[in-house]
C-alpha positions, 0 to 999 in steps of 0.5 A: 481502612488502615492508615498504611492503605490510605498512605499507599493510595495517596502516594499512588495518586500523587505519583500519577499527578506528577507523571501527569505533569510531565506528559499529556495523556489524551483520553478518548471519550465515546461520542454522544449518540444524540441529544434528548430534549427532556433531561432525565429526571433525578430520583429523590432517594437520599445518598448514603455517602456524604460529600463535603467537597467544594464545587469549582466552576471550570473555565468555559463549561456550559452545562446545558450545551451538550450531553453530560455523558458519552455512551458506548453499548455493545452486544457480547454473548447473551448480554448487552454491555454499557460504558459511559463517560462524564464529558466534563470534570464537574459532571464526573463529580455529580455522577459519583456523588448523586448517581446515574439513571439508566433507561432502555428503549425498545426501538420497535415498540418504543417501550421505555424501561428503567434498568437501574435508577441509581447507579452509584460507586460500590461502597468503600468496603467492597474496594478493600480486596483490590486495594490490598493487592495494589491494583492500580486501576482500582486504587486511582478510582478509589482515591478519586471517589472516596478520599480527599486529596490535599489540593493546592491552595491556589484556585487555578492550580487546584482546578488543574489538579482536579482535572488531572485527577478526573482524567486519571480516574477515567483512564483507570476505568478505561483500562478495566471494565470491572473497575468502571462498573465498581465506579458506577461507569458501567453496567451489564444488561442481562435482561435483553431479549433476542431479536429486539433492538434497543437504545439506552438513555444515560443521564445524571440522577441530578440532571434536573437540578443542574439542567444536564442533558442525557445521552442516547446510545446507538441501536444495539441488540443481541446477535449484533456482529462483533468484529475484532480485527487483527492489527495488520501493520505490525513491524519491528527492527533490531538494533544492538540488543534492542527490538524496536516495535511499531504498530499502526493503530489508526484502523483499529482505534475505534475498536481497541483502547489498549494493546498487549505485546508478547514475545517468544523464543521458540515461536510456540510459547509466548509471554507478555513483555509487560505486566501492564497493557500499552496505550497510544499517547500520540496523535499519529496513532502509532504504538512504538515499543522497545524491548531488550534482547537477551541474546544475539543468537536467538531469533525472537518472535513478537505478536500484538493484539488489542483489548477493548473497553470491555476487556475483550481480547482481539486476534493476534497479528502476524509474528514479527521475527527479530534477531539482535544484530551487529551495527551493520546498517540495513540496505535501503531501497532507492527506486522501482521503475517501469521498463519497456516490458510491462512484465518486468520492473527494475529494482535498485537499492543503496548500500556502501561498497565497503560493506559488501565484504560482510554480505553473502547474497541478497534476495527479494521477497514480495507479498500482495499485503503489507503484512505478508506472507512474503515469498521469494520473487528473485533469484539469489543476487550477488553481494556486489549487485545493487539492481535486479529485475522482478515480475510485478505481482497482482495486487490483492486490491488496488494497484500496490504490492509490497517487496522486501530486500533480504540481506544474508550475511556471511556469518549466517545472520539475516537483515531485512528491510521494511515492506516497500510499496510498489504502485503499478500504473493503471489506465483501465476503468472498472468493468460495467456493473452487472446484474442490477435488480430491485423492488419497490415496497409500499410504506404509506405514501412512500415507496422503499426501493431496494437495489442490489447488483453483482460485485465487480471483479476489479481488484482496484475497486473503490466503490459504487455510485447509483444513478436515478431518473424519474422519467424517460429522456431525463438526465440521471442524477446520483442517489448517493452523494458518497460512494458505497462499497456494498452492492446494495442500496435503499432509496425512497420515492414519493408515490403521490407523484404522477410518474409510473416508472423509475429508472436506475443505473450503477457506476463503478469507481476505481482507486484512481477515480476512473469511472465505468460505463453505466450498468444496463438501466433497471426500470421499476414500475412505481406502485400506484396509489393515485385513484382514477378520475371519477366517471359521470352519469350524464343521462338517463331515461325511465320507461315501462319496466326499464331504466336506461343509463348513460355515463362518461367513463374515467379519463385516467389512462390506467383504468382497467374496469368500471363497475355499475352499482345499484341500490334499491331505496331505502336499502343501504347496501349497494349491489354490483350490477355490471362490470365493464372491462372495455373502453367502448361500453358507456350505457346500460339498460336495467330491466330488473326493476320493480314498478313504483320503486326508487333506485339509486345508481353510481359508477366506480372506476378501477385502475390496474393497481385496483385503486378505486375512484370516487363514486360518480354522483348517484342518480335516484330514479323512480319507476312508474306502475307497469303497463298491464293487458286489459280486455280493451278492443279499440275505438269503435267510431269517430264522427266529425261534425263540421257544423258544430266543430266536434269529433265524437269518439266511442270505444269498446271495453269488455272489462268493466271492473277495476277500471278507474278512468280512461285517459284520452290523448290527442296529437294536433297536426305537427304536434306531439301527443298530449293528455286532453281528457280523463273520463269516468270508467263507465263512459264509452264516448267523448266529444272533442270540441276542436276546429279541424283543418281539412286534409290534416290528420288528427291522432287520438290515443286512449288507455285505461287506468286501473284502480290499482294504479297501473295503466293499460296499453293504448289504442289509437285512431287517426281522423282526417277531414275531407274538403 
């Protein structure tokens, strides 16, 4: 660097500091998106540029209380643009001295990638071309980073000078995105993938050393909408060879940080009225600019557009026509009143009678928007008249339309007032919202409810409220505490609640806070994730070749079916035995069993959402050997000996092989059959010692047990002692 360049840069810096002492320049910083619990770790690579500046603690600074930077991320074209701002002067010094770390987090996969681990200001040599062409933004950033200004020796004054230098450096970065990137305050990510959503984590490289918090940006992705609104409220007024221009910037403050005003003499060829863009320095968010008019014979046209932090250029506003005027004042509106006729308004304005000699005639023009376009709404009005009647316009939205009074002078000049708002009375509430539809999607234990409805046709619509109730008969409550303008809403419900339906309505609200009647109720069935209660197998009977089961069905109201399952032990697989879809069947006889086998049975209930109950407690049953046909005739005789109190039983059996023994059962009077004797297989008689009562029946049953283990059928006889 040459001495002349250094002197030039110091001169620029001192000039800015002097100007900074005269005006208060409000620098708007991006709001930090979120706080991260763990600060970004600083890298250990050495910094190539030494810095011997003294670090002064700023009054009231608490480094750990908030993120050390604010960040703004935006999709422009096929790249993602990042701009960050240190939130305090000390953080600014840490940044250009130690650098920043930029990480990217994939919102869907949570993958975290370091985009740049050492974002630093460009070397001093790279700044030389911009310094040579005396670029203000680059010069002030260079002076703040690489030069050692001669600060005041008094500590407090030096601290204030450092803060001023910090503010002017950030202003230079705000005015030129490329300069911000040169200073290590911006970055372009060209590796983002279409369709993915990202968040960026920005932190100081020395975060761990100074206990600084990183900042997380809002979500951003390629293809995000990039609205660039036009500046709607742009107006002007002519004085003596001066055009006073006014622009309300509150509605576009979050989009633009600087503005460009252009002028044209023919309405086609425009040129900027300043080599530098304009910035808003007041708290009213109003840009006020004066421009000298070279001729009072030309009608000049002005237009304005905004520029973003990334130097994107917004659309132009509507043209404002201004012609240098004489000292004649512009008439002023006095009142706009209703009449007995709803289709007629009375408009009055004020103007000195002595000035009527310069006026040829008046005319009223109107528009539904403040910025126009305006069209005639009255006939030609004589110069001596200060009142006329107009038909009200239908507002584009709300209740307000706008009028202007055009004053035509005799020498051919035209004067016009600023747009005057006319607010109409409105006693009608919004119409009932229509077309409410919705669906519920299951997401774990939550239900995501998506609602939509048709837009209301009301021009004065303010927004909507969505109401919900969880049971029929309950009162509705509001889902959204603040009104919404869109015609969709997402709600969340818990699916584990024992409710089957949820009810929604929509109510519209106009600008005067009048409410419509509720829409027709939308009833949505809630996905059922609650299983039905379990059935209970309460009884069973094992008989020859059959197993009888009885169960108590599930008591849940939404049960659709029961399924009976069987498993033959020791097989581990259950097989579906029976499906019951009615509410009456609660028993089943299994005739497909094998002898001398173990079977397990259970029952499962299913509801209409196919939720399964817990299986009924299984029962494990064993089948006996099955009864076989044996060549076995019957009892052949039964001899009663009353003296010895015996009964001799004999029987015939033609099959002599494979019989292991005979089983004899007896039923005493009024008793059940019971086994009383087991005799060898070659026996054909047996004597029962029993005292028989007269006129009482004694029942005997015999059956054979085969060597394989199964039993034959039985034969019986009944004996009765006669007196």
